[in-house]
MARGUBA-539606 format. One record per residue (C-alpha): residue number from 1; x, y, z. Coordinates in steps of 0.05 Angstrom, whole numbers. Each point is the difference from the previous one (the first is absolute). Layout:
BEGIN
NODE_resi_px_py_pz
NODE_NUM_X_Y_Z
...
***
This chain:
BEGIN
NODE_resi_px_py_pz
NODE_1_2326_2304_2094
NODE_2_45_12_58
NODE_3_-22_27_64
NODE_4_33_60_37
NODE_5_-3_38_65
NODE_6_32_53_35
NODE_7_-4_24_68
NODE_8_18_65_35
NODE_9_-14_1_70
NODE_10_20_24_72
NODE_11_-10_-73_22
NODE_12_37_-66_-18
NODE_13_-24_-19_-72
NODE_14_28_-69_-15
NODE_15_-61_-41_19
NODE_16_-47_49_-40
NODE_17_46_-7_-62
NODE_18_-5_-75_7
NODE_19_-75_0_11
NODE_20_-9_45_-63
NODE_21_42_-49_-38
NODE_22_-41_-58_22
NODE_23_-63_38_-18
NODE_24_28_8_-71
NODE_25_33_-68_-11
NODE_26_-53_-16_-48
NODE_27_32_46_-44
NODE_28_66_-36_-5
NODE_29_38_-48_43
NODE_30_65_-18_-39
NODE_31_41_39_51
NODE_32_-6_51_54
NODE_33_46_60_29
NODE_34_1_54_50
NODE_35_40_61_10
NODE_36_-4_41_67
NODE_37_36_58_37
NODE_38_30_-26_64
NODE_39_9_37_65
NODE_40_65_29_-32
NODE_41_-38_23_-61
NODE_42_36_-52_-41
NODE_43_-36_-42_-49
NODE_44_-5_-78_14
NODE_45_-21_-44_-55
NODE_46_-31_-65_-2
NODE_47_-15_-47_-59
NODE_48_-27_-69_-9
NODE_49_-23_-45_-58
NODE_50_-68_-31_9
NODE_51_-59_27_43
NODE_52_-2_56_51
NODE_53_6_-50_55
NODE_54_69_-15_-23
NODE_55_17_77_10
NODE_56_-34_-3_65
NODE_57_46_-55_23
NODE_58_65_37_-22
NODE_59_-26_59_41
NODE_60_-17_-39_61
NODE_61_71_-28_0
NODE_62_33_69_-7
NODE_63_-54_51_32
NODE_64_4_70_-18
NODE_65_-35_62_24
NODE_66_-20_55_-45
NODE_67_-57_51_-14
NODE_68_4_12_-69
NODE_69_9_-55_-56
NODE_70_-24_-28_-65
NODE_71_-15_-74_-17
NODE_72_-20_-41_-65
NODE_73_-25_-67_-23
NODE_74_17_-20_-67
NODE_75_-33_-31_-59
NODE_76_62_-6_-46
NODE_77_-1_32_-67
NODE_78_75_16_-21
NODE_79_47_-47_37
NODE_80_-9_-65_35
NODE_81_-28_0_68
NODE_82_66_1_40
NODE_83_25_39_63
NODE_84_43_46_-50
NODE_85_-64_13_-39
NODE_86_-45_14_57
NODE_87_-19_72_21
NODE_88_20_49_31
NODE_89_53_17_-52
NODE_90_57_49_19
NODE_91_43_47_-30
NODE_92_69_11_38
NODE_93_-30_-23_66
NODE_94_-33_69_-1
NODE_95_-65_0_-39
NODE_96_-51_-61_11
NODE_97_-55_-13_-51
NODE_98_-65_-47_-1
NODE_99_-37_-2_-65
NODE_100_-63_-32_-34
NODE_101_-1_1_-72
NODE_102_40_1_-58
NODE_103_49_48_-29
NODE_104_1_-10_-74
NODE_105_61_39_-14
NODE_106_43_-30_54
NODE_107_57_-31_-47
NODE_108_8_74_-29
NODE_109_7_33_66
NODE_110_42_-59_29
NODE_111_51_17_-60
NODE_112_-2_71_18
NODE_113_13_-13_76
NODE_114_57_-49_-8
NODE_115_33_54_-45
NODE_116_-4_43_63
NODE_117_40_-52_42
NODE_118_-68_-34_32
NODE_119_11_-72_11
NODE_120_-63_-48_-3
NODE_121_-10_-54_50
NODE_122_-64_-30_-27
NODE_123_-41_-22_-65
NODE_124_-57_42_18
NODE_125_-25_59_-34
NODE_126_-10_34_69
NODE_127_69_11_14
NODE_128_5_54_-52
NODE_129_-49_40_40
NODE_130_47_-1_63
NODE_131_61_25_-39
NODE_132_-41_48_-37
NODE_133_-24_35_60
NODE_134_73_-2_30
NODE_135_25_30_-68
NODE_136_-51_57_2
NODE_137_17_12_74
NODE_138_76_4_-17
NODE_139_-7_39_-62
NODE_140_-55_48_22
NODE_141_17_7_73
NODE_142_-74_-18_4
NODE_143_-37_-26_66
NODE_144_-31_-71_-3
NODE_145_-72_24_-26
NODE_146_26_47_-53
NODE_147_51_-52_-27
NODE_148_-55_-51_-6
NODE_149_-45_55_-37
NODE_150_63_4_-48
NODE_151_11_-71_-3
NODE_152_-75_-17_-19
NODE_153_8_43_-60
NODE_154_48_-47_-31
NODE_155_-43_-63_11
NODE_156_-46_-35_-49
NODE_157_-46_-50_25
NODE_158_-44_-13_60
NODE_159_29_15_76
NODE_160_-23_5_68
NODE_161_63_19_36
NODE_162_24_8_75
NODE_163_66_32_16
NODE_164_44_14_58
NODE_165_65_33_5
NODE_166_49_-14_60
NODE_167_22_72_-1
NODE_168_-71_25_6
NODE_169_-29_-38_57
NODE_170_-76_1_12
NODE_171_-22_10_-67
NODE_172_-35_-46_-52
NODE_173_-6_25_-69
NODE_174_-50_-33_-45
NODE_175_-27_5_-72
NODE_176_-54_-30_-39
NODE_177_-12_-18_-77
NODE_178_-43_-57_-25
NODE_179_7_-37_65
NODE_180_-45_12_61
NODE_181_27_37_61
NODE_182_-38_19_60
NODE_183_21_49_60
NODE_184_-27_-20_67
NODE_185_-2_52_59
NODE_186_5_-19_72
NODE_187_15_30_65
NODE_188_75_19_4
NODE_189_11_-44_-61
NODE_190_-13_1_-77
NODE_191_1_-56_-50
NODE_192_9_-17_-75
NODE_193_-26_-67_-25
NODE_194_-20_-36_-65
NODE_195_-69_-15_29
NODE_196_-45_29_54
NODE_197_-8_-68_32
NODE_198_71_2_22
NODE_199_-16_55_41
NODE_200_-66_-22_28
NODE_201_25_-3_76
NODE_202_38_64_-2
NODE_203_-34_55_-37
NODE_204_-72_24_-10
NODE_205_18_62_-44
NODE_206_27_-12_-74
NODE_207_25_35_-60
NODE_208_1_-35_-66
NODE_209_52_25_-39
NODE_210_-21_21_-73
NODE_211_40_-12_-62
NODE_212_67_35_0
NODE_213_-6_17_76
NODE_214_60_5_48
NODE_215_-5_-1_73
NODE_216_48_17_58
NODE_217_-17_-39_65
NODE_218_30_10_70
NODE_219_-28_-13_70
NODE_220_-32_70_4
NODE_221_-32_10_-68
NODE_222_-7_-13_-73
NODE_223_12_43_-60
NODE_224_-25_-13_-70
NODE_225_24_21_-72
NODE_226_-39_-5_-66
NODE_227_28_-24_-65
NODE_228_25_74_-14
NODE_229_39_3_65
NODE_230_-49_45_31
NODE_231_-20_-8_76
NODE_232_-73_-20_7
NODE_233_-47_-22_48
NODE_234_-34_-70_-13
NODE_235_-68_-20_28
NODE_236_3_-43_63
NODE_237_-46_-60_0
NODE_238_-21_-26_71
NODE_239_-8_-77_1
NODE_240_-14_-43_61
NODE_241_47_-56_15
NODE_242_-2_-62_-46
NODE_243_38_-44_51
NODE_244_-55_-45_23
NODE_245_-17_-20_-74
NODE_246_66_-32_-19
NODE_247_5_-54_50
NODE_248_-9_-75_-25
NODE_249_-49_-14_63
NODE_250_-15_-72_3
NODE_251_27_-17_-69
NODE_252_58_-34_-22
NODE_253_12_47_-57
NODE_254_-24_68_-22
NODE_255_-22_-30_-65
NODE_256_-46_-46_35
NODE_257_-24_56_42
NODE_258_-14_43_-59
NODE_259_-39_-56_-35
NODE_260_-46_-13_60
NODE_261_-12_80_3
NODE_262_-33_-1_-69
NODE_263_-69_-9_22
NODE_264_-1_55_52
NODE_265_43_50_-45
NODE_266_-51_-7_-56
NODE_267_-58_7_49
NODE_268_32_68_25
NODE_269_12_21_-66
NODE_270_-71_-6_-18
NODE_271_-28_31_58
NODE_272_-12_71_-12
NODE_273_14_-6_-79
NODE_274_-56_-45_-20
NODE_275_-67_31_24
NODE_276_-69_-18_-10
NODE_277_2_43_-61
NODE_278_63_-38_-26
NODE_279_72_23_-6
NODE_280_10_72_11
NODE_281_42_29_-55
NODE_282_31_51_50
NODE_283_41_-51_30
NODE_284_51_6_-60
NODE_285_1_77_15
NODE_286_-45_63_0
NODE_287_11_10_-75
NODE_288_-16_-74_-18
NODE_289_-72_10_-21
NODE_290_20_51_-58
NODE_291_56_-47_-26
NODE_292_-31_-62_4
NODE_293_-62_22_-40
NODE_294_52_20_-61
NODE_295_36_-69_2
NODE_296_-2_-36_-65
NODE_297_57_-46_10
NODE_298_51_-24_54
NODE_299_72_-14_-3
NODE_300_28_-41_62
NODE_301_74_1_17
NODE_302_31_-43_58
NODE_303_50_-53_20
NODE_304_2_-69_27
NODE_305_-60_-17_41
NODE_306_-30_67_-13
NODE_307_4_-13_-76
NODE_308_-41_-66_13
NODE_309_-55_45_39
NODE_310_1_49_-63
NODE_311_-10_-66_-47
NODE_312_-58_-24_39
NODE_313_-30_69_-3
NODE_314_1_2_-76
NODE_315_-51_-56_1
NODE_316_-44_39_45
NODE_317_9_71_-38
NODE_318_-15_-29_-66
NODE_319_-51_-50_19
NODE_320_-39_42_47
NODE_321_15_72_-17
NODE_322_10_-12_-71
NODE_323_63_42_0
NODE_324_63_-14_-43
NODE_325_53_-21_50
NODE_326_75_-13_-8
NODE_327_46_-27_49
NODE_328_73_3_-3
NODE_329_67_-14_46
NODE_330_25_68_18
NODE_331_77_-18_-17
NODE_332_-26_-12_-72
NODE_333_-53_57_-6
NODE_334_47_57_19
NODE_335_48_-18_-59
NODE_336_-45_-3_-60
NODE_337_-37_47_-39
NODE_338_-73_7_20
NODE_339_-64_23_-38
NODE_340_-46_28_54
NODE_341_-75_-4_-19
NODE_342_-43_55_21
NODE_343_-26_8_69
NODE_344_42_-62_22
NODE_345_5_-7_73
NODE_346_75_-19_23
NODE_347_-1_-46_58
NODE_348_60_-18_39
NODE_349_-2_-60_56
NODE_350_53_-9_52
NODE_351_2_-29_69
NODE_352_52_50_27
NODE_353_-12_56_-50
NODE_354_74_3_-7
NODE_355_13_-48_-57
NODE_356_53_35_-46
NODE_357_-25_-22_-65
NODE_358_-72_16_16
NODE_359_15_67_22
NODE_360_40_17_-61
NODE_361_-61_-22_-44
NODE_362_-43_47_50
NODE_363_47_60_-17
NODE_364_0_-11_-77
NODE_365_-73_-7_-2
NODE_366_-12_68_32
NODE_367_26_28_-66
NODE_368_-27_-53_-45
NODE_369_-76_23_-11
NODE_370_-31_-46_48
NODE_371_-68_23_29
NODE_372_27_-7_72
NODE_373_43_-49_43
NODE_374_-30_-46_51
NODE_375_46_-34_52
NODE_376_-22_-60_36
NODE_377_47_-4_60
NODE_378_5_-29_71
NODE_379_45_54_28
NODE_380_-36_69_7
NODE_381_68_39_11
NODE_382_34_-32_-66
NODE_383_24_35_-60
NODE_384_-53_-31_-40
NODE_385_-60_23_47
NODE_386_29_68_0
NODE_387_17_8_-75
NODE_388_-68_-29_-31
NODE_389_-61_40_-13
NODE_390_-43_-49_29
NODE_391_16_-50_58
NODE_392_-32_-64_22
NODE_393_33_-30_64
NODE_394_-10_-74_11
NODE_395_10_6_76
NODE_396_33_-65_6
NODE_397_44_21_54
NODE_398_76_-12_1
NODE_399_17_-59_-40
NODE_400_69_-27_25
NODE_401_4_-67_-35
NODE_402_37_10_-72
NODE_403_-50_-42_-35
NODE_404_-63_44_-6
NODE_405_-66_-30_25
NODE_406_-47_50_34
NODE_407_19_53_-47
NODE_408_-18_-38_-58
NODE_409_-69_-15_21
NODE_410_-16_69_22
NODE_411_21_24_-68
NODE_412_-47_-41_-32
NODE_413_-53_28_47
NODE_414_18_70_-23
NODE_415_6_-17_-71
NODE_416_-75_-32_0
NODE_417_-27_59_35
NODE_418_31_46_-49
NODE_419_-31_-45_-53
NODE_420_-67_8_29
NODE_421_4_77_-1
NODE_422_26_1_-69
NODE_423_-53_-48_-25
NODE_424_-54_46_26
NODE_425_19_50_-56
NODE_426_3_-57_-54
NODE_427_-64_-40_7
NODE_428_11_-41_60
NODE_429_-70_-13_30
NODE_430_-21_17_70
NODE_431_-22_-71_7
NODE_432_66_-27_-17
NODE_433_37_52_42
NODE_434_-43_-18_60
NODE_435_18_-73_-10
NODE_436_73_10_-2
NODE_437_-7_44_64
NODE_438_-36_-52_37
NODE_439_55_-53_-19
NODE_440_52_48_28
NODE_441_-35_7_63
NODE_442_-1_-73_8
NODE_443_72_-5_-26
NODE_444_32_1_71
NODE_445_-47_-62_26
NODE_446_24_-39_-63
NODE_447_71_12_9
NODE_448_-4_-26_75
NODE_449_-33_-63_-32
NODE_450_62_-5_-46
NODE_451_47_8_60
NODE_452_-31_-64_31
NODE_453_31_-41_-60
NODE_454_76_7_29
NODE_455_0_-67_29
NODE_456_-17_-29_-72
NODE_457_49_48_-33
NODE_458_54_-25_49
NODE_459_-12_-70_-21
NODE_460_6_19_-77
NODE_461_62_40_18
NODE_462_37_-65_18
NODE_463_1_-27_-69
NODE_464_43_62_-24
NODE_465_56_-12_53
NODE_466_46_-33_-53
NODE_467_-19_35_-62
NODE_468_39_46_-39
NODE_469_-55_28_-50
NODE_470_-74_10_-4
NODE_471_-51_23_-51
NODE_472_-55_46_17
NODE_473_-66_3_-42
NODE_474_-58_45_-6
NODE_475_-49_29_-49
NODE_476_-27_69_-12
NODE_477_-1_45_60
NODE_478_34_-57_40
NODE_479_61_-3_-43
NODE_480_30_62_35
NODE_481_-20_-36_65
NODE_482_42_-62_-22
NODE_483_60_49_-15
NODE_484_-1_28_70
NODE_485_-8_-71_26
NODE_486_60_-21_-37
NODE_487_36_63_18
NODE_488_-9_-13_78
NODE_489_24_-71_-5
NODE_490_65_21_-37
NODE_491_13_59_46
NODE_492_-1_-36_64
NODE_493_10_-72_-13
NODE_494_51_7_-59
NODE_495_-35_-50_-43
NODE_496_-4_19_-73
NODE_497_-69_17_-13
NODE_498_-36_26_-63
NODE_499_-71_16_-13
NODE_500_-34_-8_-68
NODE_501_-71_7_-28
NODE_502_-22_-70_3
NODE_503_-23_5_-78
NODE_504_75_9_-15
NODE_505_22_-67_28
NODE_506_2_-29_-68
NODE_507_41_54_-25
NODE_508_64_-18_39
NODE_509_-7_-7_72
NODE_510_-29_-75_-5
NODE_511_68_-25_-17
NODE_512_21_15_68
NODE_513_-56_-44_31
NODE_514_21_-63_34
NODE_515_-12_-36_62
NODE_516_53_44_36
NODE_517_-35_69_-21
NODE_518_-54_20_49
NODE_519_-54_38_-42
NODE_520_-40_49_40
NODE_521_-69_20_-22
NODE_522_-50_53_16
NODE_523_-67_-25_-16
NODE_524_-60_44_16
NODE_525_-71_-13_-24
NODE_526_-1_50_-56
NODE_527_-13_-1_-77
NODE_528_70_-28_-12
NODE_529_-3_-63_49
NODE_530_-18_-51_-57
NODE_531_62_30_-42
NODE_532_43_-4_58
NODE_533_-22_-71_21
NODE_534_23_-24_-74
NODE_535_68_36_11
NODE_536_4_-43_72
NODE_537_-15_-63_-41
NODE_538_58_18_-41
NODE_539_47_-1_57
NODE_540_-30_-66_28
NODE_541_7_-32_-68
NODE_542_77_16_4
NODE_543_7_-29_71
NODE_544_4_68_34
NODE_545_-29_9_72
NODE_546_-50_54_10
NODE_547_-10_44_64
NODE_548_-67_31_-13
NODE_549_-32_56_40
NODE_550_-70_12_-26
NODE_551_-72_-17_-5
NODE_552_-30_-70_8
NODE_553_-6_-8_-74
NODE_554_70_0_-4
NODE_555_12_-60_47
NODE_556_34_-63_-25
NODE_557_-16_-64_36
NODE_558_70_-34_-4
NODE_559_44_38_52
NODE_560_61_-37_-26
NODE_561_1_50_-56
NODE_562_-40_59_25
NODE_563_1_35_70
NODE_564_-62_41_2
NODE_565_-19_58_50
NODE_566_-73_27_-5
NODE_567_-6_75_10
NODE_568_-64_34_24
NODE_569_-49_16_-56
NODE_570_5_79_-13
NODE_571_-25_46_-54
NODE_572_48_-3_-61
NODE_573_26_72_6
NODE_574_21_-15_69
NODE_575_35_-65_-11
NODE_576_69_31_-15
NODE_577_0_22_75
NODE_578_-24_-69_23
NODE_579_53_-39_-40
NODE_580_63_43_15
NODE_581_-1_-19_73
NODE_582_11_-77_-10
NODE_583_58_13_-44
NODE_584_31_43_48
NODE_585_-8_-52_57
NODE_586_22_-55_-50
NODE_587_70_42_-12
NODE_588_8_15_71
NODE_589_-10_-75_25
NODE_590_47_-26_-51
NODE_591_54_57_19
NODE_592_-11_-32_75
NODE_593_19_-69_-24
NODE_594_59_29_-46
NODE_595_30_37_64
NODE_596_6_64_-38
NODE_597_-2_73_29
NODE_598_-68_14_-14
NODE_599_-6_73_22
NODE_600_63_20_-31
NODE_601_14_-49_-60
NODE_602_69_-2_-31
NODE_603_17_57_-53
NODE_604_-63_38_11
NODE_605_-25_64_37
NODE_606_-65_31_12
NODE_607_2_67_-30
NODE_608_33_6_-64
NODE_609_23_69_2
NODE_610_56_-11_-57
NODE_611_-8_-13_-74
***
C-alpha cells in the first residue's frame, strides 16, 4: 500500500518527487524517503519517519539539486516504521530500490544473499530486492534493466519496483507484478508512479504497465518489456490534468469535502445513464445486453466499505430482481473451494480498482466458470477496470480521505442500476422500475436535505467525546448501513464500534449495554420499524442511551435516554443512500472532537495493494 514515484528529467526534480509523494500519501504515511543523483552524479539519500512533510523539512535543511531520482511513502508491512526500514533501500551504496508490495520468499532469498556476503541493515522484505539486483549485476555483468529482469524471476509475491544505480546515472528501471505502476511521459522528462494522480501536474500521456512488465525510463524516452523479456510497445493513454480536483478548497479536511460532494457526484453519475426509458444496459459495456439476459445468479466480492455496498445490493438483487446473490469478503473468498452455479455473474467492487485481494479473486474467477466478470470501480485506468469483462465507473472523482464516503454512495447507485437492468429479465414490472427511476432522479435533492442536518449531528457528536465503545443497530437492508456507520467511526475516531442486526441484541450484545455505551440506530419507515422499536426498548430498559436516525415514528419523547434526528421521508429502496450520510457526518464530527488525523488515520491506507 506504499506509494512510489520516479523522475528522469533534464530539469531539477526534487520538488516533483515530493509533490508526487504528497499526492500518494493516502497510500501510506509511516515514513518517507528519497534518493536522487546530485550534480556530481552521486546518489544522495534522505529518510524520515512520519509523513512526507518531515522528509520535506529534512531536504529543506540540506538542499540538493538533481534531475533523476526515486521516492517512496511507506505503509509498514515487514519491520517497524523506522528510518532504517524506510525506503529507498540500497546495496553497497550502488543500487537503490523503492518497492510497493510484499515479497513472500524474502527470508529464503535473504539466507542465500547472506551466504554471498551481503549484509542487511533493515527488517524489510524490500532490501532483498536491492541486494538481488546488485548480485545479478556482479555475477552476470548485466546493466541495471537486465539485472532487474533477472532478479524478479527469483521473487514470489507482489511488487511495483523502481531502481537506480549510481554507476548508471540517468536511468530508472521499473517492474510490476500484482501492484499497480504507471509510466507518465512529459516534455524532456518521464516518470513512474503507483498512481496516475501523483503525476497530475507533470504528464498527460500515460502507459499502464501490464502484469509482468518491465520499463526503462530516461529523460529522453521509455522502453518496455513483457513477461517473456520481449521488448514491446504499450498503448499510450491521454488524460487531462487532475490537479484541480485534489484540493480541499474551503473544507478543513478532504473527508468533509467528499461527504459534501455526494449530492453533486450522484447527480452527475445519473446524468446520461438514467434516461427517460430507464437505465441503459450499455453503460456497463457494449456486450452487457447479451450477458445480462443470461444471468441467473450473482456473486459479489469486495473488501471493507465496498463489501458493505455489496451487502446492501444483495437485498436489492434478491428482493427486486429475484436473483440469488452471495456476498463475500475477498480475502476469505479467494482461499476457499467454490461451487459456481450456472450463469452466475461475478461482480467485484473497489474504489481504487487496485485492492490486492479483490484482484486475486477476479483473476481466479476468469477460470472458474462464471458467466462474466463485472467490475464496479471509481478509477477508469485501474487494473480492475482493465481486466473485467464489463465495467461500471462510479465517477466519484479522486477520493483522498482514507475513510471512504462518496465512493460508497456512488457504488450503491451503480448497484441499484444493475439491479434494475437484471430485474427486467426476471419479472420486475415497468411500473416498479419507473417508480425507482423517479426516486433516483429525486435522490440528489434528498441528499441536499440530509446535509442540512449537520448542525444537529454536531450536537449529537458531543456525547461521544469521552466514549471508548459504541454499538450500531439496523435491520434488513439497513444492517449493512449500520456496519458502514460503525466502520467510519472506528476508522477515524478510534472508538471501538461494532454493528449488529438489531434482532440479535438478545443473543449477546445486550450484555454490553449500560449508560456509558452509546447505541446508534438506523430507523427508517419500513416493514421492520415496529420490530426495531421493540429492540430499542430493550436498550432503554437496560439504561442504555440511544442515538436514533430515523422516521418520526421512531422518536422517543425522553431526550435523557434518546437523541433523535429525523431524516427526510424517501422510498424504502433509496433509504440506504440517505441514511449513510448522517453516519459519515457523525463519525467525522466525533473525530474532530477527538483530535485525530481524519484524512490519514493511524495504521490505515487508502488503497490496499498488499495481501
